[in-house]
N, C-alpha and C positions, 0 to 999 in steps of 0.2 A: 188590354191593347198592347202594353209593353211586352207581355209574354208571347203574344202572337208574332210581333216583330222579331223577337229573338229567335223563335222557332223557324221563321222564314229565312233569317240570316244564316242560321246553322245549316239548314237544308241547302241553301245556295252554296255555301262554302264546301259542304260535303260533296255535292254534285260536281262543282268545279274541280275539286281535288281528284275525284274519280276520272273525270274527262282528261285531266292532265296526265294522270298515271297511265290511262289507256292509250293516249296519244304517244307518249314517250316510250311506253312498253313495246309498242309495235315497232318502233325504230330500234329499240335496244336488242331485239332478237336478231337483227341483221348485222350490227356492228359492235355491240358490247360497250357503247359509250354512255349508258344509262345507269344512274344510281337512284336508289330509293332508300330512305332511312328515317330514323327517328332522332329527335333533337331534344335535349333536356338541359336545364340550367336554372339560374336564379335571377331575381330582380332586387334592386334596392331602390324604392320609389318614395317620393314625397309630393305633397301638394304645394304649389307655388302660393305665396302670400298667406300661408296658414300657420298658426301657432301649433305645429305638430312635429313629431319625430318621423324619421324614415321608417318604412315598413319593408320587411323582407318577404318575398313571395317566390313561388315557383313558376317556371315557364317550360313549356314543352309542346311538341307536336311532330308533324311529319314533313318531309321534304322530298322533292324529286330534282334531279340534276341531269341535264343532257349535255355531254361534251361535244361541241361542234367541231373544234379543232384542238391542237395542242395548246394554244394560247387563249381560247375563248370557250365559255360554257354559259348555259342559261339554267337558272334554278328557280323553283317555286316552293313556297313554304306556307303552311297553315299552322299557327301556334296558338296555344291557350296560355294566357299570362295573368298572374295574380298580382294586382297593384294596389295602391292606396297610401294611407298615412295613419300612424298611431296617435291617439289622443294625447294631448299635453295641456294641462291647465283646463280651460273651459272648452277646448276643442274635443269633439268626439272622434272615435276611430272610424275611418272610412275604408271599406273594402270594395275594390273595383276589380271585376274579372273581365278581361278582354279576349276577343278572338282577333288575332292579327293575321292578315293575309299579305303575302309578298308574291304577287302574281308573276313577275318576270324579272328576277334578279339577274343582271348581266355581270359575269365574272371574267376579268382579264387576268391572265397569269404572265407577268413580265419575266419571272423566273419560276423554276419548278415548284417550290414550296410556299409561294407567296401570291396572294390574289388581291386585286383591287375590285371593289364591288360598287355597282350603281343600281338603285332599285326604286320603284314606286312602293308605297306603303299604305295599307288601309287597316284601321282598327275599329272593331265593333264592340260597344259596351254590351257584355252579356248579362252581368248582374251588378247590382249596386246595393250595398248594405251600410247603414249607419249604426254604430254601436255606442251607447252612452255609458 
């Protein structure tokens, strides 16, 4: 049952990303305000109220951004993120993989190289593993 839900969530995210790219790409051909790119980085995560050490993980995915004006743009992201905690003492290591979706990140540029962002956020647990 869990595997079916994960597959449905992955398909939904993929279809949404394609629709966003298609929508923004059609506007990009006329005015050049569209960006498509990849994003990569790292995480340092821990579990609250657990006797555990922080776990280092990778994060990465794709984004689209459409510049509406000189001061405002809208950005969407779909990211894969490795999270969890390392075992310490009697606590086992927990590995959590998430798919994080940022469907409509609003970006305001008060000056040229600085932006203020406001976004809704959704995270879907893709996999969960406990290691003893």
